[in-house]
C-alpha positions as CSV (number, residue, x, y, z in Angstrom):
1,M,25.8,-33.1,45.0
2,P,24.9,-32.1,41.5
3,E,27.5,-32.7,38.8
4,T,27.1,-29.1,37.4
5,P,26.4,-26.0,39.4
6,E,23.2,-25.3,37.4
7,E,21.6,-28.7,38.0
8,D,19.9,-27.8,41.2
9,L,18.6,-24.4,40.0
10,S,15.0,-23.7,39.0
11,Y,14.3,-22.8,35.4
12,A,13.6,-19.1,36.3
13,E,16.9,-18.9,38.2
14,R,18.8,-20.3,35.2
15,L,17.3,-17.7,32.9
16,R,18.2,-14.9,35.4
17,R,21.8,-16.1,35.5
18,K,22.0,-16.4,31.8
19,G,21.8,-12.6,31.4
20,V,20.8,-10.5,28.5
21,Q,21.7,-12.0,25.1
22,T,22.9,-9.6,22.4
23,R,23.7,-10.3,18.8
24,P,27.4,-9.8,18.1
25,S,26.6,-8.7,14.5
26,G,24.3,-5.9,15.6
27,W,20.8,-5.2,14.1
28,S,19.1,-7.9,12.0
29,H,18.3,-7.2,8.3
30,A,14.6,-6.8,9.3
31,T,15.4,-3.5,10.9
32,R,17.9,-2.1,8.4
33,D,17.2,-0.1,5.3
34,E,17.6,-2.1,2.1
35,T,19.7,-0.5,-0.6
36,V,20.0,-1.3,-4.3
37,E,22.6,0.4,-6.6
38,G,23.0,0.0,-10.3
39,S,23.1,1.6,-13.7
40,T,20.4,2.4,-16.2
41,D,20.3,1.5,-19.9
42,D,21.3,5.1,-20.9
43,G,24.4,5.2,-18.8
44,G,23.1,6.8,-15.6
45,R,23.4,5.5,-12.1
46,F,20.8,5.0,-9.4
47,K,20.5,4.1,-5.7
48,A,17.1,3.0,-4.3
49,T,16.7,2.8,-0.5
50,R,13.7,1.1,1.2
51,D,13.2,1.8,4.9
52,T,11.4,-0.4,7.4
53,A,8.1,1.4,6.8
54,G,8.2,0.6,3.1
55,H,9.0,4.1,1.8
56,I,11.4,4.1,-1.2
57,V,13.8,6.9,-2.0
58,T,15.5,6.7,-5.4
59,E,18.4,8.9,-6.2
60,E,19.6,8.9,-9.8
61,T,22.2,10.6,-11.9
62,T,21.6,10.7,-15.6
63,A,24.3,10.2,-18.2
64,S,24.5,14.0,-18.7
65,G,25.1,14.5,-15.0
66,R,21.7,15.7,-13.9
67,Q,20.7,14.5,-10.4
68,R,17.1,13.6,-9.4
69,K,15.4,12.2,-6.3
70,H,12.1,10.3,-6.4
71,V,10.2,9.4,-3.2
72,T,7.5,6.8,-3.0
73,I,5.6,6.8,0.3
74,N,3.9,3.7,1.6
75,L,0.4,4.7,2.9
76,G,-0.7,1.2,3.8
């Protein structure tokens, strides 16, 4: 008689019984958008977001309150 119930099982059967494993923390950083926020030298604020394809969207607000959006598309 085996000491543990899994001792007499084949490797494939142990994997089937193990079930699907999921990460409790959700998606990894490799699949999330990366975001950087900060302020410019002239007193404005910016937020730069890079998605998984490498495209960068920069939203900025100048010190006078004007809002701008810059998009850099990764073609490679």
